[in-house]
C-alpha positions in Angstrom: 0.0 0.0 0.0 1.3 3.5 -0.9 0.0 6.7 0.6 0.5 10.2 -0.7 -1.3 13.2 0.8 -4.9 12.0 0.8 -4.5 9.3 -1.9 -4.0 5.6 -1.0 -3.0 3.0 -3.5 -3.5 -0.7 -2.9 -4.5 -3.9 -4.5 -8.2 -4.2 -5.1 -10.3 -6.6 -3.0 -13.5 -8.3 -4.3 -15.5 -5.6 -2.4 -13.9 -3.0 -4.6 -15.0 -4.5 -7.9 -18.2 -2.5 -8.3 -16.2 0.8 -8.3 -13.6 -0.7 -10.6 -16.3 -1.9 -13.0 -17.8 1.6 -13.0 -14.5 3.2 -13.9 -14.0 0.7 -16.8 -17.4 1.9 -18.2 -16.3 5.5 -17.7 -13.2 4.7 -19.8 -15.4 3.2 -22.5 -17.4 6.5 -22.7 -14.2 8.5 -22.8 -12.9 6.3 -25.6 -16.2 6.9 -27.5 -17.2 3.2 -27.3 -19.8 3.1 -24.5 -21.5 -0.1 -25.8 -18.2 -2.1 -26.3 -17.9 -3.4 -22.7 -20.0 -6.6 -22.8 -18.3 -8.5 -19.9 -21.0 -8.9 -17.3 -20.2 -7.9 -13.7 -20.8 -11.5 -12.7 -18.2 -12.7 -15.2 -15.8 -9.9 -14.2 -16.1 -10.8 -10.6 -15.5 -14.5 -11.3 -12.5 -13.8 -13.4 -11.1 -11.7 -10.6 -11.7 -14.5 -8.1 -10.0 -16.9 -10.6 -7.0 -14.6 -10.7 -7.1 -13.8 -14.5 -6.3 -10.2 -13.6 -5.4 -8.0 -10.7 -6.2 -4.3 -10.0 -4.4 -1.6 -8.2 -6.8 1.1 -7.0 -6.3 4.7 -5.9 -8.6 5.9 -3.2 -9.5 9.4 -2.1 -11.9 10.0 0.7 -13.1 6.4 0.6 -13.9 6.6 -3.2 -12.1 4.7 -5.9 -10.7 7.5 -8.1 -8.3 5.4 -10.3 -7.5 1.9 -11.4 -4.7 0.0 -13.1 -6.0 -3.4 -14.2 -3.2 -5.7 -15.3 -2.3 -9.3 -15.8 0.8 -11.4 -16.3 2.0 -12.0 -19.9 4.9 -13.6 -21.6 7.2 -12.7 -24.5 9.2 -15.5 -26.1 11.8 -12.8 -27.0 11.9 -10.8 -23.7 10.4 -13.2 -21.0 8.0 -12.1 -18.3 5.8 -9.1 -18.9 3.1 -7.3 -17.1 0.3 -6.1 -19.4 -1.7 -3.0 -18.4 -5.2 -3.5 -19.8 -7.0 -0.5 -18.3 -5.6 2.6 -16.7 -8.3 5.1 -15.6 -8.4 8.1 -13.4 -11.8 9.6 -12.7 -12.3 12.6 -15.0 -12.7 15.1 -12.1 -9.5 13.8 -10.5 -7.1 14.1 -13.5 -4.2 16.4 -13.1 -3.8 15.8 -9.3 -0.9 13.3 -9.5 -3.1 10.2 -9.1 -2.0 8.8 -12.4 1.7 9.0 -11.5 1.1 7.5 -8.1 -0.9 4.6 -9.6 1.3 4.0 -12.6 4.4 4.0 -10.4 2.6 1.4 -8.2 2.1 -0.7 -11.3 5.8 -0.5 -12.2 6.7 -1.5 -8.6 4.5 -4.5 -8.9 6.2 -5.5 -12.1 9.6 -5.0 -10.5 8.6 -7.3 -7.6 7.7 -10.0 -10.2 11.0 -9.4 -12.0 9.3 -8.7 -15.3 11.5 -7.7 -18.3 8.8 -5.6 -20.0 5.7 -3.6 -19.3 3.2 -3.3 -22.1 0.0 -1.4 -22.8 -2.0 0.3 -25.5 -2.9 3.9 -25.9 -5.3 5.3 -28.5 -3.4 7.5 -31.0 -5.8 10.4 -30.5 -5.5 10.4 -26.7 -3.0 13.3 -26.4 -3.2 13.6 -22.6 -2.4 9.9 -22.1 0.4 10.0 -24.6 1.9 13.1 -22.9 1.6 11.3 -19.6 3.5 8.2 -20.9 6.1 10.3 -22.6 7.3 11.2 -19.1 8.4 7.6 -18.7 11.2 6.2 -20.8 8.8 4.1 -22.9 8.7 3.6 -26.7 5.7 4.0 -28.9 5.5 1.3 -31.5 4.2 2.3 -35.0 5.0 -1.0 -36.7 2.7 -3.4 -34.9 -1.1 -3.6 -35.6 -3.4 -4.8 -32.8 -5.4 -7.8 -33.9 -8.6 -9.0 -32.3 -10.8 -12.1 -32.8 -14.0 -12.4 -30.8 -15.3 -15.8 -29.9 -18.6 -15.1 -31.7 -16.6 -14.8 -34.9 -15.2 -18.3 -34.7 -16.8 -20.9 -37.0 
């Protein structure tokens, strides 16, 4: 657990999942895809219990104001990775240092696991997020294309 001023970061508990789930939907609205999240809360909760993913949360005045949802991944070229799937700060809380606190907690988690690489995606039009990530010594890959195949498209 990390504490900074009035913000606390810690790993999410099952009792935090409702707030986490709400922020995921807030992210979908921000990304102009409000109908894209189709994972039910029940499935989301079960997947959390089954340890498919973990979440770091930022709390201010007993309210979840940020999340970093991640899972272990592996690269045959680099070895252990930590993949950041969702990184969200409540809109009215952005610019208060919560993102840095939460992202740094994610990096510490990866260091504890001795990962060789951290990976995530950012939309090419999301200038505030890109500016945030530029503060870290990360690279932006313009060669790889993200591919997706949904289970309902399998024949």
